[in-house]
N, C-alpha and C positions, 0 to 999 in steps of 0.2 A: 720656617723653610720646609721642615719635614711634613708639616701639616699640609702645606701647599702641594708638595710632591704627591702625597697620599691622595689629595683631592683630585689632582690631575690624572693619577693612575685610575682612580675610581671612575672618573668621567670617561676615560678612554675605554675602560672595560664595559661600561654601560653602552657606549657608542658602538663598540664591536658587537655586543649582544644584539643591539637594535638592527645593525646592518645584517647580521646573520639571519635574524628573524625575517627581515625584509627580503633577503635573497632566497629564502626557502620557497619552493614551489608549492602552491596551495592545491590540495586535492580534497574534494568533497565526496565521501562515500555514503550512499543511501542503502541502508540495510533492508532486508525483506520483512523483518519483524522487530519486535522490541529488543532491548538490551538483554541478552542472555548468552549462555555458553555456546549456542549455535554459531555465534560470531566471535568466539574467543580469540582467534588468531589475529584479528584486526585490533582488538583492544590490547592484546599483548604486544603487538608490534609498536603501538603508540606508547604504551607504558614503559617498555624496555628501551625505547629510543631507536628502534630499528628504522622507523620512518625518518627520524631526525638525521640518522647516519647517512641516509640517502639524499638529504637536503630537501625533505618534504615536510610540509605542515598539513597534516591530515585531520579533517573534520569528519567525525563519524556520526551520521544522523540515524537515530533509531527509526524503525518503521512502526506500523500499527494497523488496525483493521480498516482505517480510512485512508491508508497511504498505499498507492500503487507505484512501486519503483520505476517501471517503464515510463509512466506519466511524469514522474519527477524528473527523470533523465531527459525526456523529450522537451520538457518545459524549461530546461536549463538550471534546474535546482540541484543537480549533482553531475560530477564528472564520470562516475562509475557506480554501478549498482550491483547488489547481490540479487539474483533471481533464479528461479528454476527454469530449465531449458524448455519444457512444454509451454510455459507462459511466454518465454522469450521468443520462441519460434512462431507461436500464434500471433504475438504482437508484431513480429517482423512481417508476417504475411499480410497483416492488416495495414502496413504502411509505415511503421516505426522501425527503422533499420538497425535493430540491435545486433551487436557482434560479440560473441564470446571470446574473451582474451585470455582467460585462465579458468581452471576447473579444480579448485581445492578439494571438493568433495568427490571421492571416487565411487562411493556406494550410496544407494538410496536408503533413507530411514523411514519411508512412508509405509503404512500398513493399515488394514482394517482390523479393528478389535471388536470381537463379538461376544455376547453373553452365551455361554454354553447351553443354558436352559432353553434357548430358542430352537435348539435342534440343528444348528448350523455346525457341520463338521468338515465340509468341503465347499468349494466355490459354487457348485451346482445347487447347493442348498440356499443360495441367496434368493432364488426365485420366490416371489410372493412376499418378500420381506421388505422392511423399511431400512434404508441404509443412510447414515449421516455422511454428508459430503461437504468439504470445504469448497467455496467458490472463489471469486476474485483471481482466477487463473490457476488455482490449485485443483480444480475439478478435472483438468485435462487428462492426467494419468488415470484417474478412475474411469472416465468415459471411454478411454481407449481400452482399458482392461475389460470392461463390460462388453464392448464391441468384439473383442477377441473371444470372449466366452459365448457370444451370440445371445446375450441377455439384454433385453430392451430396458430402457430406463424411463418408461412412460407410465409406470404404475400398473400395468396390465398384469393379469394372473400369472403369466409366464415370464414376467419381467420383475423389476424392482421399483419400489417407490423411493425416490430420492428426497431426502430431507436436507434442506439447506442448513448445514450445521454452522453454528457460531464457533468462535475460537475457544471452545470449552468442551467439557465432556458430559454436560448435563443430559443430553438426549439418551445416553446409555444408562446413566444413574437413575433417571426418571422413567426408563423403559419406554421411551418414545421411539426408539430405533433398536433394531436387533444388533446392528453394528455401527460403529462410528469411525471416522478417520482419526488416526493417531500417528505420532512420530515415535520411533523407538526411544528417542532421547527426551521426550516431553510428555505428551498427553497420556501415553500408556501409563506412565508413573503417576499421573494425576488420578487415574482410575484406581490404581493400587492404593494410593494414599487415601482415597475416599472409602476404603474398607472392603473392596472387592478383591478376593484372593486370586492369584494367577491360575489356579486350577478350576476357577469358575469362568475362565475366559478361553476363547479360541482366537488366535491371531493369524493373519495372512499378510506376510510381507511381500510387497511388490517385487522385491529382489528375488524371492524364492518362486514367485509365480511367473517369472520370465517376462514381466512387463515393466520392469524398473526403468525409470527415466532419470536423467541427470538432474541433480538438485544443486543449489547454492554455488552457481558459477558467477564469474565476474563479467559484466557486460558494459559496453560503451556504444556510443553512436558511431555508425560507419564513417560518416563524413569527418569526424574528429581524427580518425586514423590517417587522414591525408596530411596532417600536420606533424612533421618530424619532431617538433618540440613536445607535442602532446604524447606521441608514441614513446619518446624517451622517458617522459614523466610516468607513464604507465609501466614501463619496464622496471623503473625504480620502485614503484608502488607494489607491483606483483612480487618482486624479489624480497622486499621487506615484509610483505604480508605472509609469504610462505615461510619466511624465517620465524614469524610469529606463530604460524600454525604448527610448525615442527616443535617449537618450544612448548606450546600448549599441550601437544601430544605427550611430550616427555615429562611435563610437570602439570598434570591435570588439576590437582587440588589448588596449586598456586595460580593457575590460569583462571580457575573459577573465582578465586578471591579477587583477581584483577577485574573480572566482569562485574562482580558485586560492587566494587569501588566506583564503577562507572554507571551503575544503575541509579539514575536520578529519581526514579519512581519509588524506589525502596520496596518494590513488590516481590522481588526475588528472595529466596531463602538459600542459606549456605548448603543445606542438605540437597536441595533440588538442583542447584547449579553444579555441585561436585558430581552428582550422579549424571547430570546431563553432559558434562564435559567428558566423563568416562565413556559415554555412549557415542558422543560426537567423534571422539578420537578414533573409534572403530570405522567411521565413515570417511575420515580424511586419511587414514593410514594407507600407505601405498601410493599416494598422490604427491608428486613434486610440484604440482600446480599446472602442468601441461595437460591439455585436453587429449584424452585417448580417442583417436578417430574412430576406433571400433565401437567405443561406448556412444559416441555421437551418432554413428550410423544405426546402432541398435535403437537409440531413442527416436530417431526419425522414422524408422520402420514401425515402431510401436505406434507413433502418433498418426502415421498414414493409414494404419489398419483400423481406422475408427468406423468401419461399416459405412452406412449411408450418411453419417455426419462426422467425418474425420476431423481431428483437431487441426491438421494442416492438409491442404489439398494437393500439394506437390512438394517434391524434395527441394529444400531451400538451397540457394546459391549464395555464397559469401557470408554465411551465418557464423563463421568462426575464423579466427586467424591464429596461427602458431608463432607468428613473428615476435610477439611480446614475450612469450615464455621461452622461445629459443634464445632470445637475447638476455633474458633475466636469469636463466638457469645455466648458462654456459660457463 
């Protein structure tokens, strides 16, 4: 009799678990890049059960060099993506209606890292030099910066030669470029780990140059926001994600460990991820997840000031909503 009761109780528990799993709202998140501490908040939210507490079953899809998050979103492969605002606004102007629903990153981590031996000490010294630039949507902040400086990117004597940089630091190490694109939390440290000392480098942070644009925001398709059920799902997703981000800020080493546990490639190292998380925490600090409209307007102004070839040709309309964060953070 006892065995039969135990069996029934086990069956009931399994049934309840199955019903709970079935009831959970599925959300697919497409990251901008591979599994690393840049996205720690989302992995923490999943690992710590913050998504589960909101009734969500979240699938986090890593990115890579051949993955364009806006294309994945437009093709129905994700519900929400992580993207940089320059890429998102340019994509919107081209006909894919991306909308920013939250902005976990308050500051930009992008910079140019240059070899001091090239004689570069200030932005005016870029003229006549070869600069490594990421493309696939990451070139927009750079092009806007050069336009603001009045420096052509056509390789002319008074301009700069643009080297399409792969997602590595080889052009600097091999001296194919005087400067390369780096992030404060990633590639800069790859240069250091390769044996180049900090005093052999000169860095120019976009944030310090007054041309910083917003990075790592959360975007969805505009039409989706017409569905109340989808909006509610995004409210829950943003609330849990920001809980994950604040936990990661407060526990950087532990957050890095969670990222490593989710790195199926095995390519990341504990040293690099802990260091990355420490730097990323500086960029998310001060953000509760809501987009600062002043930061948005600064980004738009920067992108419009692209000279004869601006990133966007007119101020966007409807490119962001505060509805999701207003509901998530109240």
